[in-house]
PDB file of N, H, CA, C and O in Angstrom:
ATOM      1  N   MET A   1      23.893 -46.550 -67.697  1.00  0.00           N
ATOM      2  CA  MET A   1      23.608 -45.202 -67.855  1.00  0.00           C
ATOM      3  C   MET A   1      24.651 -44.332 -68.166  1.00  0.00           C
ATOM      4  O   MET A   1      25.723 -44.574 -67.611  1.00  0.00           O
ATOM      5  N   PRO A   2      24.598 -43.414 -68.890  1.00  0.00           N
ATOM      6  CA  PRO A   2      25.674 -42.499 -69.118  1.00  0.00           C
ATOM      7  C   PRO A   2      25.875 -41.600 -67.943  1.00  0.00           C
ATOM      8  O   PRO A   2      24.940 -41.496 -67.148  1.00  0.00           O
ATOM      9  N   GLN A   3      26.925 -40.969 -67.745  1.00  0.00           N
ATOM     10  H   GLN A   3      27.684 -41.053 -68.390  1.00  0.00           H
ATOM     11  CA  GLN A   3      27.263 -40.202 -66.719  1.00  0.00           C
ATOM     12  C   GLN A   3      26.334 -38.889 -66.426  1.00  0.00           C
ATOM     13  O   GLN A   3      25.996 -38.426 -65.336  1.00  0.00           O
ATOM     14  N   ASP A   4      26.051 -38.470 -67.649  1.00  0.00           N
ATOM     15  H   ASP A   4      26.325 -38.846 -68.534  1.00  0.00           H
ATOM     16  CA  ASP A   4      25.156 -37.211 -67.630  1.00  0.00           C
ATOM     17  C   ASP A   4      23.799 -37.619 -66.957  1.00  0.00           C
ATOM     18  O   ASP A   4      23.330 -36.869 -66.101  1.00  0.00           O
ATOM     19  N   ALA A   5      23.184 -38.711 -67.286  1.00  0.00           N
ATOM     20  H   ALA A   5      23.566 -39.320 -67.981  1.00  0.00           H
ATOM     21  CA  ALA A   5      22.003 -39.156 -66.768  1.00  0.00           C
ATOM     22  C   ALA A   5      22.077 -39.392 -65.176  1.00  0.00           C
ATOM     23  O   ALA A   5      21.181 -39.022 -64.418  1.00  0.00           O
ATOM     24  N   ILE A   6      23.143 -39.992 -64.796  1.00  0.00           N
ATOM     25  H   ILE A   6      23.871 -40.293 -65.412  1.00  0.00           H
ATOM     26  CA  ILE A   6      23.351 -40.220 -63.438  1.00  0.00           C
ATOM     27  C   ILE A   6      23.445 -38.838 -62.563  1.00  0.00           C
ATOM     28  O   ILE A   6      22.906 -38.664 -61.470  1.00  0.00           O
ATOM     29  N   ASP A   7      24.230 -37.914 -63.263  1.00  0.00           N
ATOM     30  H   ASP A   7      24.669 -38.055 -64.150  1.00  0.00           H
ATOM     31  CA  ASP A   7      24.333 -36.696 -62.716  1.00  0.00           C
ATOM     32  C   ASP A   7      23.013 -35.895 -62.483  1.00  0.00           C
ATOM     33  O   ASP A   7      22.791 -35.236 -61.467  1.00  0.00           O
ATOM     34  N   LEU A   8      22.117 -36.036 -63.601  1.00  0.00           N
ATOM     35  H   LEU A   8      22.298 -36.572 -64.426  1.00  0.00           H
ATOM     36  CA  LEU A   8      20.872 -35.413 -63.511  1.00  0.00           C
ATOM     37  C   LEU A   8      19.975 -36.037 -62.381  1.00  0.00           C
ATOM     38  O   LEU A   8      19.317 -35.316 -61.632  1.00  0.00           O
ATOM     39  N   ALA A   9      19.977 -37.326 -62.296  1.00  0.00           N
ATOM     40  H   ALA A   9      20.512 -37.912 -62.904  1.00  0.00           H
ATOM     41  CA  ALA A   9      19.100 -37.996 -61.378  1.00  0.00           C
ATOM     42  C   ALA A   9      19.552 -37.722 -60.007  1.00  0.00           C
ATOM     43  O   ALA A   9      18.665 -37.612 -59.161  1.00  0.00           O
ATOM     44  N   VAL A  10      20.916 -37.577 -59.595  1.00  0.00           N
ATOM     45  H   VAL A  10      21.637 -37.667 -60.282  1.00  0.00           H
ATOM     46  CA  VAL A  10      21.306 -37.223 -58.315  1.00  0.00           C
ATOM     47  C   VAL A  10      21.033 -35.733 -58.122  1.00  0.00           C
ATOM     48  O   VAL A  10      20.767 -35.374 -56.975  1.00  0.00           O
ATOM     49  N   THR A  11      21.061 -34.894 -59.015  1.00  0.00           N
ATOM     50  H   THR A  11      21.277 -35.186 -59.947  1.00  0.00           H
ATOM     51  CA  THR A  11      20.684 -33.619 -58.786  1.00  0.00           C
ATOM     52  C   THR A  11      19.140 -33.461 -58.491  1.00  0.00           C
ATOM     53  O   THR A  11      18.689 -32.707 -57.629  1.00  0.00           O
ATOM     54  N   VAL A  12      18.411 -34.248 -59.299  1.00  0.00           N
ATOM     55  H   VAL A  12      18.777 -34.860 -60.000  1.00  0.00           H
ATOM     56  CA  VAL A  12      17.003 -34.055 -59.013  1.00  0.00           C
ATOM     57  C   VAL A  12      16.470 -34.667 -57.782  1.00  0.00           C
ATOM     58  O   VAL A  12      15.436 -34.257 -57.256  1.00  0.00           O
ATOM     59  N   ALA A  13      17.254 -35.767 -57.260  1.00  0.00           N
ATOM     60  H   ALA A  13      18.095 -36.101 -57.687  1.00  0.00           H
ATOM     61  CA  ALA A  13      16.895 -36.481 -55.976  1.00  0.00           C
ATOM     62  C   ALA A  13      17.288 -35.520 -54.856  1.00  0.00           C
ATOM     63  O   ALA A  13      16.532 -35.367 -53.897  1.00  0.00           O
ATOM     64  N   LEU A  14      18.519 -34.829 -54.957  1.00  0.00           N
ATOM     65  H   LEU A  14      19.133 -34.953 -55.737  1.00  0.00           H
ATOM     66  CA  LEU A  14      18.826 -33.936 -53.889  1.00  0.00           C
ATOM     67  C   LEU A  14      17.747 -32.715 -53.911  1.00  0.00           C
ATOM     68  O   LEU A  14      17.338 -32.301 -52.826  1.00  0.00           O
ATOM     69  N   PHE A  15      17.297 -32.157 -55.066  1.00  0.00           N
ATOM     70  H   PHE A  15      17.629 -32.494 -55.947  1.00  0.00           H
ATOM     71  CA  PHE A  15      16.500 -31.091 -55.090  1.00  0.00           C
ATOM     72  C   PHE A  15      15.267 -31.472 -54.280  1.00  0.00           C
ATOM     73  O   PHE A  15      14.835 -30.730 -53.397  1.00  0.00           O
ATOM     74  N   VAL A  16      14.681 -32.697 -54.608  1.00  0.00           N
ATOM     75  H   VAL A  16      15.033 -33.299 -55.324  1.00  0.00           H
ATOM     76  CA  VAL A  16      13.264 -33.182 -54.040  1.00  0.00           C
ATOM     77  C   VAL A  16      13.673 -33.372 -52.556  1.00  0.00           C
ATOM     78  O   VAL A  16      12.949 -32.862 -51.700  1.00  0.00           O
ATOM     79  N   PHE A  17      14.716 -34.028 -52.205  1.00  0.00           N
ATOM     80  H   PHE A  17      15.304 -34.443 -52.900  1.00  0.00           H
ATOM     81  CA  PHE A  17      15.064 -34.175 -50.730  1.00  0.00           C
ATOM     82  C   PHE A  17      15.004 -32.868 -50.067  1.00  0.00           C
ATOM     83  O   PHE A  17      14.318 -32.829 -49.046  1.00  0.00           O
ATOM     84  N   THR A  18      15.581 -31.803 -50.439  1.00  0.00           N
ATOM     85  H   THR A  18      16.139 -31.835 -51.269  1.00  0.00           H
ATOM     86  CA  THR A  18      15.701 -30.453 -50.011  1.00  0.00           C
ATOM     87  C   THR A  18      14.316 -29.945 -49.727  1.00  0.00           C
ATOM     88  O   THR A  18      13.965 -29.494 -48.637  1.00  0.00           O
ATOM     89  N   ILE A  19      13.532 -30.058 -50.827  1.00  0.00           N
ATOM     90  H   ILE A  19      13.817 -30.425 -51.713  1.00  0.00           H
ATOM     91  CA  ILE A  19      12.295 -29.490 -50.753  1.00  0.00           C
ATOM     92  C   ILE A  19      11.254 -30.213 -49.569  1.00  0.00           C
ATOM     93  O   ILE A  19      10.417 -29.661 -48.855  1.00  0.00           O
ATOM     94  N   VAL A  20      11.567 -31.375 -49.637  1.00  0.00           N
ATOM     95  H   VAL A  20      12.247 -31.823 -50.218  1.00  0.00           H
ATOM     96  CA  VAL A  20      10.726 -32.328 -48.585  1.00  0.00           C
ATOM     97  C   VAL A  20      11.219 -31.895 -47.159  1.00  0.00           C
ATOM     98  O   VAL A  20      10.392 -31.790 -46.254  1.00  0.00           O
ATOM     99  N   LEU A  21      12.457 -31.659 -46.956  1.00  0.00           N
ATOM    100  H   LEU A  21      13.129 -31.744 -47.691  1.00  0.00           H
ATOM    101  CA  LEU A  21      13.034 -31.457 -45.709  1.00  0.00           C
ATOM    102  C   LEU A  21      12.600 -29.949 -45.232  1.00  0.00           C
ATOM    103  O   LEU A  21      12.227 -29.720 -44.081  1.00  0.00           O
ATOM    104  N   ILE A  22      12.683 -29.066 -46.134  1.00  0.00           N
ATOM    105  H   ILE A  22      12.985 -29.252 -47.068  1.00  0.00           H
ATOM    106  CA  ILE A  22      12.269 -27.738 -45.735  1.00  0.00           C
ATOM    107  C   ILE A  22      10.655 -27.713 -45.453  1.00  0.00           C
ATOM    108  O   ILE A  22      10.220 -27.072 -44.496  1.00  0.00           O
ATOM    109  N   THR A  23       9.880 -28.364 -46.236  1.00  0.00           N
ATOM    110  H   THR A  23      10.233 -28.885 -47.013  1.00  0.00           H
ATOM    111  CA  THR A  23       8.617 -28.597 -45.992  1.00  0.00           C
ATOM    112  C   THR A  23       8.203 -29.243 -44.594  1.00  0.00           C
ATOM    113  O   THR A  23       7.270 -28.807 -43.919  1.00  0.00           O
ATOM    114  N   LEU A  24       8.955 -30.270 -44.251  1.00  0.00           N
ATOM    115  H   LEU A  24       9.713 -30.624 -44.798  1.00  0.00           H
ATOM    116  CA  LEU A  24       8.672 -30.895 -42.946  1.00  0.00           C
ATOM    117  C   LEU A  24       9.172 -29.981 -41.855  1.00  0.00           C
ATOM    118  O   LEU A  24       8.502 -29.913 -40.824  1.00  0.00           O
ATOM    119  N   PHE A  25      10.304 -29.253 -41.970  1.00  0.00           N
ATOM    120  H   PHE A  25      10.848 -29.307 -42.807  1.00  0.00           H
ATOM    121  CA  PHE A  25      10.716 -28.351 -41.023  1.00  0.00           C
ATOM    122  C   PHE A  25       9.697 -27.158 -40.827  1.00  0.00           C
ATOM    123  O   PHE A  25       9.450 -26.788 -39.679  1.00  0.00           O
ATOM    124  N   MET A  26       9.116 -26.561 -41.877  1.00  0.00           N
ATOM    125  H   MET A  26       9.316 -26.861 -42.810  1.00  0.00           H
ATOM    126  CA  MET A  26       8.077 -25.554 -41.605  1.00  0.00           C
ATOM    127  C   MET A  26       6.869 -26.226 -41.043  1.00  0.00           C
ATOM    128  O   MET A  26       6.319 -25.654 -40.101  1.00  0.00           O
ATOM    129  N   ALA A  27       6.381 -27.329 -41.466  1.00  0.00           N
ATOM    130  H   ALA A  27       6.828 -27.793 -42.231  1.00  0.00           H
ATOM    131  CA  ALA A  27       5.401 -27.944 -40.788  1.00  0.00           C
ATOM    132  C   ALA A  27       5.587 -28.123 -39.103  1.00  0.00           C
ATOM    133  O   ALA A  27       4.765 -27.731 -38.275  1.00  0.00           O
ATOM    134  N   LEU A  28       6.656 -28.697 -38.854  1.00  0.00           N
ATOM    135  H   LEU A  28       7.323 -29.016 -39.527  1.00  0.00           H
ATOM    136  CA  LEU A  28       7.073 -28.768 -37.464  1.00  0.00           C
ATOM    137  C   LEU A  28       7.026 -27.432 -36.807  1.00  0.00           C
ATOM    138  O   LEU A  28       6.436 -27.261 -35.741  1.00  0.00           O
ATOM    139  N   TRP A  29       7.648 -26.486 -37.447  1.00  0.00           N
ATOM    140  H   TRP A  29       8.127 -26.624 -38.314  1.00  0.00           H
ATOM    141  CA  TRP A  29       7.596 -25.095 -36.839  1.00  0.00           C
ATOM    142  C   TRP A  29       6.166 -24.695 -36.575  1.00  0.00           C
ATOM    143  O   TRP A  29       5.821 -24.479 -35.414  1.00  0.00           O
ATOM    144  N   VAL A  30       5.335 -24.586 -37.541  1.00  0.00           N
ATOM    145  H   VAL A  30       5.616 -24.762 -38.485  1.00  0.00           H
ATOM    146  CA  VAL A  30       3.947 -24.370 -37.360  1.00  0.00           C
ATOM    147  C   VAL A  30       3.278 -25.083 -36.234  1.00  0.00           C
ATOM    148  O   VAL A  30       2.684 -24.449 -35.362  1.00  0.00           O
ATOM    149  N   TRP A  31       3.354 -26.328 -36.228  1.00  0.00           N
ATOM    150  H   TRP A  31       3.837 -26.843 -36.937  1.00  0.00           H
ATOM    151  CA  TRP A  31       2.773 -27.111 -35.252  1.00  0.00           C
ATOM    152  C   TRP A  31       3.207 -26.740 -34.035  1.00  0.00           C
ATOM    153  O   TRP A  31       2.346 -26.402 -33.223  1.00  0.00           O
ATOM    154  N   ALA A  32       4.550 -26.717 -33.655  1.00  0.00           N
ATOM    155  H   ALA A  32       5.250 -26.991 -34.315  1.00  0.00           H
ATOM    156  CA  ALA A  32       5.134 -26.272 -32.493  1.00  0.00           C
ATOM    157  C   ALA A  32       4.856 -24.855 -31.937  1.00  0.00           C
ATOM    158  O   ALA A  32       4.904 -24.641 -30.725  1.00  0.00           O
ATOM    159  N   SER A  33       4.578 -23.936 -32.796  1.00  0.00           N
ATOM    160  H   SER A  33       4.539 -24.110 -33.780  1.00  0.00           H
ATOM    161  CA  SER A  33       4.271 -22.413 -32.398  1.00  0.00           C
ATOM    162  C   SER A  33       2.686 -22.320 -32.146  1.00  0.00           C
ATOM    163  O   SER A  33       2.224 -21.274 -31.690  1.00  0.00           O
ATOM    164  N   GLY A  34       1.929 -23.308 -32.415  1.00  0.00           N
ATOM    165  H   GLY A  34       2.304 -24.158 -32.786  1.00  0.00           H
ATOM    166  CA  GLY A  34       0.513 -23.198 -32.450  1.00  0.00           C
ATOM    167  C   GLY A  34      -0.112 -23.125 -30.921  1.00  0.00           C
ATOM    168  O   GLY A  34       0.673 -23.241 -29.980  1.00  0.00           O
ATOM    169  N   PRO A  35      -1.280 -22.967 -30.715  1.00  0.00           N
ATOM    170  CA  PRO A  35      -1.815 -22.970 -29.262  1.00  0.00           C
ATOM    171  C   PRO A  35      -1.713 -24.111 -28.539  1.00  0.00           C
ATOM    172  O   PRO A  35      -1.939 -25.249 -28.950  1.00  0.00           O
ATOM    173  N   ARG A  36      -1.295 -23.717 -27.224  1.00  0.00           N
ATOM    174  H   ARG A  36      -1.112 -22.792 -26.890  1.00  0.00           H
ATOM    175  CA  ARG A  36      -0.937 -24.997 -26.324  1.00  0.00           C
ATOM    176  C   ARG A  36      -2.250 -25.731 -26.033  1.00  0.00           C
ATOM    177  O   ARG A  36      -2.214 -26.961 -26.005  1.00  0.00           O
ATOM    178  N   SER A  37      -3.313 -25.143 -25.832  1.00  0.00           N
ATOM    179  H   SER A  37      -3.342 -24.143 -25.855  1.00  0.00           H
ATOM    180  CA  SER A  37      -4.629 -25.757 -25.489  1.00  0.00           C
ATOM    181  C   SER A  37      -5.783 -24.855 -25.951  1.00  0.00           C
ATOM    182  O   SER A  37      -5.654 -23.733 -26.442  1.00  0.00           O
ATOM    183  N   LYS A  38      -6.834 -25.456 -25.741  1.00  0.00           N
ATOM    184  H   LYS A  38      -6.939 -26.368 -25.343  1.00  0.00           H
ATOM    185  CA  LYS A  38      -8.084 -24.745 -26.289  1.00  0.00           C
ATOM    186  C   LYS A  38      -8.312 -23.464 -25.378  1.00  0.00           C
ATOM    187  O   LYS A  38      -8.776 -22.442 -25.884  1.00  0.00           O
ATOM    188  N   GLU A  39      -8.020 -23.520 -24.181  1.00  0.00           N
ATOM    189  H   GLU A  39      -7.643 -24.350 -23.770  1.00  0.00           H
ATOM    190  CA  GLU A  39      -8.218 -22.199 -23.411  1.00  0.00           C
ATOM    191  C   GLU A  39      -7.561 -21.083 -23.973  1.00  0.00           C
ATOM    192  O   GLU A  39      -8.097 -19.978 -24.047  1.00  0.00           O
ATOM    193  N   SER A  40      -6.302 -21.357 -24.414  1.00  0.00           N
ATOM    194  H   SER A  40      -5.866 -22.255 -24.354  1.00  0.00           H
ATOM    195  CA  SER A  40      -5.488 -20.236 -24.941  1.00  0.00           C
ATOM    196  C   SER A  40      -6.068 -19.588 -26.112  1.00  0.00           C
ATOM    197  O   SER A  40      -5.698 -18.459 -26.433  1.00  0.00           O
ATOM    198  N   THR A  41      -6.918 -20.203 -26.746  1.00  0.00           N
ATOM    199  H   THR A  41      -7.218 -21.121 -26.485  1.00  0.00           H
ATOM    200  CA  THR A  41      -7.523 -19.563 -28.039  1.00  0.00           C
ATOM    201  C   THR A  41      -8.755 -18.895 -27.870  1.00  0.00           C
ATOM    202  O   THR A  41      -9.237 -18.281 -28.823  1.00  0.00           O
ATOM    203  N   GLU A  42      -9.396 -18.944 -26.637  1.00  0.00           N
ATOM    204  H   GLU A  42      -9.004 -19.442 -25.864  1.00  0.00           H
ATOM    205  CA  GLU A  42     -10.606 -18.119 -26.443  1.00  0.00           C
ATOM    206  C   GLU A  42     -10.318 -16.693 -26.110  1.00  0.00           C
ATOM    207  O   GLU A  42      -9.398 -16.312 -25.385  1.00  0.00           O
ATOM    208  N   GLN A  43     -11.247 -15.902 -26.748  1.00  0.00           N
ATOM    209  H   GLN A  43     -11.994 -16.211 -27.336  1.00  0.00           H
ATOM    210  CA  GLN A  43     -11.223 -14.518 -26.540  1.00  0.00           C
ATOM    211  C   GLN A  43     -11.727 -14.029 -25.207  1.00  0.00           C
ATOM    212  O   GLN A  43     -12.664 -14.594 -24.642  1.00  0.00           O
ATOM    213  N   PRO A  44     -11.165 -13.073 -24.747  1.00  0.00           N
ATOM    214  CA  PRO A  44     -11.797 -12.552 -23.480  1.00  0.00           C
ATOM    215  C   PRO A  44     -13.010 -11.872 -23.712  1.00  0.00           C
ATOM    216  O   PRO A  44     -13.321 -11.482 -24.837  1.00  0.00           O
ATOM    217  N   PRO A  45     -13.790 -11.689 -22.604  1.00  0.00           N
ATOM    218  CA  PRO A  45     -15.353 -10.973 -22.974  1.00  0.00           C
ATOM    219  C   PRO A  45     -14.958  -9.552 -23.092  1.00  0.00           C
ATOM    220  O   PRO A  45     -14.112  -9.021 -22.372  1.00  0.00           O
ATOM    221  N   MET A  46     -15.674  -8.915 -24.122  1.00  0.00           N
ATOM    222  H   MET A  46     -16.361  -9.346 -24.707  1.00  0.00           H
ATOM    223  CA  MET A  46     -15.503  -7.490 -24.267  1.00  0.00           C
ATOM    224  C   MET A  46     -16.676  -6.827 -23.514  1.00  0.00           C
ATOM    225  O   MET A  46     -17.857  -7.039 -23.791  1.00  0.00           O
ATOM    226  N   GLN A  47     -16.282  -6.081 -22.627  1.00  0.00           N
ATOM    227  H   GLN A  47     -15.323  -5.909 -22.402  1.00  0.00           H
ATOM    228  CA  GLN A  47     -17.181  -5.302 -21.622  1.00  0.00           C
ATOM    229  C   GLN A  47     -17.664  -3.846 -22.456  1.00  0.00           C
ATOM    230  O   GLN A  47     -16.871  -3.151 -23.092  1.00  0.00           O
ATOM    231  N   ASN A  48     -18.918  -3.596 -22.328  1.00  0.00           N
ATOM    232  H   ASN A  48     -19.562  -4.160 -21.811  1.00  0.00           H
ATOM    233  CA  ASN A  48     -19.299  -2.381 -22.763  1.00  0.00           C
ATOM    234  C   ASN A  48     -19.456  -2.313 -24.354  1.00  0.00           C
ATOM    235  O   ASN A  48     -19.783  -1.266 -24.912  1.00  0.00           O
ATOM    236  N   TRP A  49     -19.223  -3.392 -24.983  1.00  0.00           N
ATOM    237  H   TRP A  49     -18.958  -4.243 -24.530  1.00  0.00           H
ATOM    238  CA  TRP A  49     -19.346  -3.293 -26.317  1.00  0.00           C
ATOM    239  C   TRP A  49     -20.779  -4.058 -26.908  1.00  0.00           C
ATOM    240  O   TRP A  49     -21.259  -5.073 -26.405  1.00  0.00           O
ATOM    241  N   GLY A  50     -21.262  -3.425 -27.930  1.00  0.00           N
ATOM    242  H   GLY A  50     -20.872  -2.599 -28.339  1.00  0.00           H
ATOM    243  CA  GLY A  50     -22.589  -3.936 -28.611  1.00  0.00           C
ATOM    244  C   GLY A  50     -23.674  -2.902 -28.205  1.00  0.00           C
ATOM    245  O   GLY A  50     -24.846  -3.106 -28.522  1.00  0.00           O
ATOM    246  N   HIS A  51     -23.300  -1.773 -27.495  1.00  0.00           N
ATOM    247  H   HIS A  51     -22.349  -1.607 -27.238  1.00  0.00           H
ATOM    248  CA  HIS A  51     -24.369  -0.884 -27.044  1.00  0.00           C
ATOM    249  C   HIS A  51     -23.890   0.601 -27.724  1.00  0.00           C
ATOM    250  O   HIS A  51     -24.331   1.659 -27.276  1.00  0.00           O
ATOM    251  N   GLY A  52     -23.149   0.559 -28.604  1.00  0.00           N
ATOM    252  H   GLY A  52     -22.791  -0.301 -28.968  1.00  0.00           H
ATOM    253  CA  GLY A  52     -22.487   1.744 -29.166  1.00  0.00           C
ATOM    254  C   GLY A  52     -21.539   2.349 -28.324  1.00  0.00           C
ATOM    255  O   GLY A  52     -21.225   3.533 -28.446  1.00  0.00           O
ATOM    256  N   GLU A  53     -21.044   1.563 -27.435  1.00  0.00           N
ATOM    257  H   GLU A  53     -21.299   0.601 -27.335  1.00  0.00           H
ATOM    258  CA  GLU A  53     -19.821   2.081 -26.517  1.00  0.00           C
ATOM    259  C   GLU A  53     -18.614   1.443 -26.926  1.00  0.00           C
ATOM    260  O   GLU A  53     -18.571   0.235 -27.158  1.00  0.00           O
ATOM    261  N   PHE A  54     -17.555   2.259 -27.034  1.00  0.00           N
ATOM    262  H   PHE A  54     -17.590   3.241 -26.846  1.00  0.00           H
ATOM    263  CA  PHE A  54     -16.129   1.582 -27.383  1.00  0.00           C
ATOM    264  C   PHE A  54     -15.314   2.209 -26.378  1.00  0.00           C
ATOM    265  O   PHE A  54     -15.574   3.270 -25.811  1.00  0.00           O
ATOM    266  N   PRO A  55     -14.057   1.293 -26.154  1.00  0.00           N
ATOM    267  CA  PRO A  55     -13.161   1.603 -25.213  1.00  0.00           C
ATOM    268  C   PRO A  55     -12.423   2.842 -25.607  1.00  0.00           C
ATOM    269  O   PRO A  55     -12.262   3.077 -26.805  1.00  0.00           O
ATOM    270  N   GLU A  56     -11.928   3.710 -24.623  1.00  0.00           N
ATOM    271  H   GLU A  56     -12.059   3.519 -23.651  1.00  0.00           H
ATOM    272  CA  GLU A  56     -11.257   4.954 -24.917  1.00  0.00           C
ATOM    273  C   GLU A  56      -9.811   4.617 -25.518  1.00  0.00           C
ATOM    274  O   GLU A  56      -9.015   3.825 -25.011  1.00  0.00           O
ATOM    275  N   THR A  57      -9.614   5.355 -26.683  1.00  0.00           N
ATOM    276  H   THR A  57     -10.260   5.998 -27.094  1.00  0.00           H
ATOM    277  CA  THR A  57      -8.378   4.970 -27.288  1.00  0.00           C
ATOM    278  C   THR A  57      -7.768   6.431 -27.175  1.00  0.00           C
ATOM    279  O   THR A  57      -8.558   7.353 -27.376  1.00  0.00           O
ATOM    280  N   PRO A  58      -6.517   6.726 -26.890  1.00  0.00           N
ATOM    281  CA  PRO A  58      -5.749   7.937 -26.800  1.00  0.00           C
ATOM    282  C   PRO A  58      -5.524   8.447 -28.249  1.00  0.00           C
ATOM    283  O   PRO A  58      -5.315   7.675 -29.184  1.00  0.00           O
ATOM    284  N   ASP A  59      -5.577   9.754 -28.369  1.00  0.00           N
ATOM    285  H   ASP A  59      -5.747  10.382 -27.609  1.00  0.00           H
ATOM    286  CA  ASP A  59      -5.268  10.333 -29.669  1.00  0.00           C
ATOM    287  C   ASP A  59      -3.749  10.536 -29.796  1.00  0.00           C
ATOM    288  O   ASP A  59      -3.095  11.331 -29.120  1.00  0.00           O
ATOM    289  N   LEU A  60      -3.272   9.719 -30.746  1.00  0.00           N
ATOM    290  H   LEU A  60      -3.803   9.073 -31.295  1.00  0.00           H
ATOM    291  CA  LEU A  60      -1.696   9.647 -30.782  1.00  0.00           C
ATOM    292  C   LEU A  60      -1.111  10.533 -32.009  1.00  0.00           C
ATOM    293  O   LEU A  60       0.091  10.565 -32.271  1.00  0.00           O
ATOM    294  N   ARG A  61      -2.082  11.233 -32.714  1.00  0.00           N
ATOM    295  H   ARG A  61      -3.059  11.207 -32.501  1.00  0.00           H
ATOM    296  CA  ARG A  61      -1.695  12.016 -33.756  1.00  0.00           C
ATOM    297  C   ARG A  61      -0.714  13.178 -33.275  1.00  0.00           C
ATOM    298  O   ARG A  61      -1.020  13.912 -32.335  1.00  0.00           O
ATOM    299  N   GLY A  62       0.476  13.298 -33.973  1.00  0.00           N
ATOM    300  H   GLY A  62       0.725  12.702 -34.737  1.00  0.00           H
ATOM    301  CA  GLY A  62       1.406  14.364 -33.658  1.00  0.00           C
ATOM    302  C   GLY A  62       2.154  14.160 -32.346  1.00  0.00           C
ATOM    303  O   GLY A  62       2.820  15.078 -31.865  1.00  0.00           O
ATOM    304  N   SER A  63       2.041  12.849 -31.702  1.00  0.00           N
ATOM    305  H   SER A  63       1.500  12.103 -32.092  1.00  0.00           H
ATOM    306  CA  SER A  63       2.869  12.759 -30.438  1.00  0.00           C
ATOM    307  C   SER A  63       4.068  12.081 -30.710  1.00  0.00           C
ATOM    308  O   SER A  63       4.919  12.058 -29.820  1.00  0.00           O
ATOM    309  N   ALA A  64       4.308  11.468 -31.891  1.00  0.00           N
ATOM    310  H   ALA A  64       3.617  11.486 -32.614  1.00  0.00           H
ATOM    311  CA  ALA A  64       5.719  10.769 -32.083  1.00  0.00           C
ATOM    312  C   ALA A  64       6.603  11.695 -32.297  1.00  0.00           C
ATOM    313  O   ALA A  64       6.277  12.737 -32.865  1.00  0.00           O
ATOM    314  N   LYS A  65       7.955  11.449 -31.847  1.00  0.00           N
ATOM    315  H   LYS A  65       8.220  10.603 -31.386  1.00  0.00           H
ATOM    316  CA  LYS A  65       9.099  12.356 -31.974  1.00  0.00           C
ATOM    317  C   LYS A  65       9.734  11.823 -33.393  1.00  0.00           C
ATOM    318  O   LYS A  65       9.586  10.690 -33.851  1.00  0.00           O
ATOM    319  N   THR A  66      10.397  12.787 -33.918  1.00  0.00           N
ATOM    320  H   THR A  66      10.517  13.708 -33.546  1.00  0.00           H
ATOM    321  CA  THR A  66      11.209  12.522 -35.143  1.00  0.00           C
ATOM    322  C   THR A  66      12.411  11.581 -34.747  1.00  0.00           C
ATOM    323  O   THR A  66      12.649  11.286 -33.576  1.00  0.00           O
ATOM    324  N   GLY A  67      13.039  11.203 -35.662  1.00  0.00           N
ATOM    325  H   GLY A  67      12.846  11.442 -36.614  1.00  0.00           H
ATOM    326  CA  GLY A  67      14.199  10.459 -35.436  1.00  0.00           C
ATOM    327  C   GLY A  67      15.374  11.315 -34.710  1.00  0.00           C
ATOM    328  O   GLY A  67      16.006  10.903 -33.738  1.00  0.00           O
ATOM    329  N   TRP A  68      15.560  12.559 -35.334  1.00  0.00           N
ATOM    330  H   TRP A  68      15.046  12.893 -36.124  1.00  0.00           H
ATOM    331  CA  TRP A  68      16.724  13.450 -34.730  1.00  0.00           C
ATOM    332  C   TRP A  68      16.114  13.860 -33.306  1.00  0.00           C
ATOM    333  O   TRP A  68      16.975  14.059 -32.449  1.00  0.00           O
ATOM    334  N   GLU A  69      14.927  14.005 -32.942  1.00  0.00           N
ATOM    335  H   GLU A  69      14.227  13.843 -33.638  1.00  0.00           H
ATOM    336  CA  GLU A  69      14.553  14.185 -31.650  1.00  0.00           C
ATOM    337  C   GLU A  69      14.872  12.983 -30.676  1.00  0.00           C
ATOM    338  O   GLU A  69      15.439  13.176 -29.601  1.00  0.00           O
ATOM    339  N   GLU A  70      14.475  11.727 -31.112  1.00  0.00           N
ATOM    340  H   GLU A  70      14.014  11.570 -31.986  1.00  0.00           H
ATOM    341  CA  GLU A  70      14.982  10.605 -30.429  1.00  0.00           C
ATOM    342  C   GLU A  70      16.449  10.586 -30.159  1.00  0.00           C
ATOM    343  O   GLU A  70      16.852  10.366 -29.016  1.00  0.00           O
ATOM    344  N   ILE A  71      17.296  10.812 -31.183  1.00  0.00           N
ATOM    345  H   ILE A  71      16.969  10.991 -32.111  1.00  0.00           H
ATOM    346  CA  ILE A  71      18.702  10.816 -31.135  1.00  0.00           C
ATOM    347  C   ILE A  71      19.224  11.995 -30.048  1.00  0.00           C
ATOM    348  O   ILE A  71      20.181  11.808 -29.297  1.00  0.00           O
ATOM    349  N   GLY A  72      18.543  13.070 -30.084  1.00  0.00           N
ATOM    350  H   GLY A  72      17.766  13.222 -30.695  1.00  0.00           H
ATOM    351  CA  GLY A  72      18.909  14.215 -29.147  1.00  0.00           C
ATOM    352  C   GLY A  72      18.647  13.706 -27.710  1.00  0.00           C
ATOM    353  O   GLY A  72      19.471  13.863 -26.808  1.00  0.00           O
ATOM    354  N   THR A  73      17.323  13.018 -27.526  1.00  0.00           N
ATOM    355  H   THR A  73      16.654  12.890 -28.258  1.00  0.00           H
ATOM    356  CA  THR A  73      17.135  12.558 -26.204  1.00  0.00           C
ATOM    357  C   THR A  73      18.034  11.599 -25.754  1.00  0.00           C
ATOM    358  O   THR A  73      18.465  11.678 -24.604  1.00  0.00           O
ATOM    359  N   LEU A  74      18.394  10.660 -26.536  1.00  0.00           N
ATOM    360  H   LEU A  74      18.045  10.596 -27.471  1.00  0.00           H
ATOM    361  CA  LEU A  74      19.423   9.668 -26.191  1.00  0.00           C
ATOM    362  C   LEU A  74      20.812  10.259 -25.858  1.00  0.00           C
ATOM    363  O   LEU A  74      21.468   9.823 -24.912  1.00  0.00           O
ATOM    364  N   LEU A  75      21.222  11.204 -26.609  1.00  0.00           N
ATOM    365  H   LEU A  75      20.689  11.558 -27.377  1.00  0.00           H
ATOM    366  CA  LEU A  75      22.559  11.683 -26.380  1.00  0.00           C
ATOM    367  C   LEU A  75      22.620  12.711 -25.162  1.00  0.00           C
ATOM    368  O   LEU A  75      23.707  12.895 -24.613  1.00  0.00           O
ATOM    369  N   SER A  76      21.457  13.400 -24.716  1.00  0.00           N
ATOM    370  H   SER A  76      20.574  13.250 -25.161  1.00  0.00           H
ATOM    371  CA  SER A  76      21.534  14.241 -23.812  1.00  0.00           C
ATOM    372  C   SER A  76      21.461  13.606 -22.266  1.00  0.00           C
ATOM    373  O   SER A  76      21.527  14.352 -21.289  1.00  0.00           O
TER     374      SER A  76
END
């Protein structure tokens, strides 16, 4: 085989190896970060729902400080 063909084969092999390695690492990461048991995936019961009643949520409109107000609070 000429040297160019050998270089191309090595490059393709390294590329494929890298893709396989990254895929295996990502699969391991997803598997390891999954739920530990079936109990951890169960949703807690929602009380007072289903009858037109919803939990109270605070009105947060206009309550956020601007960046400069935050900096002033931190510096004072």
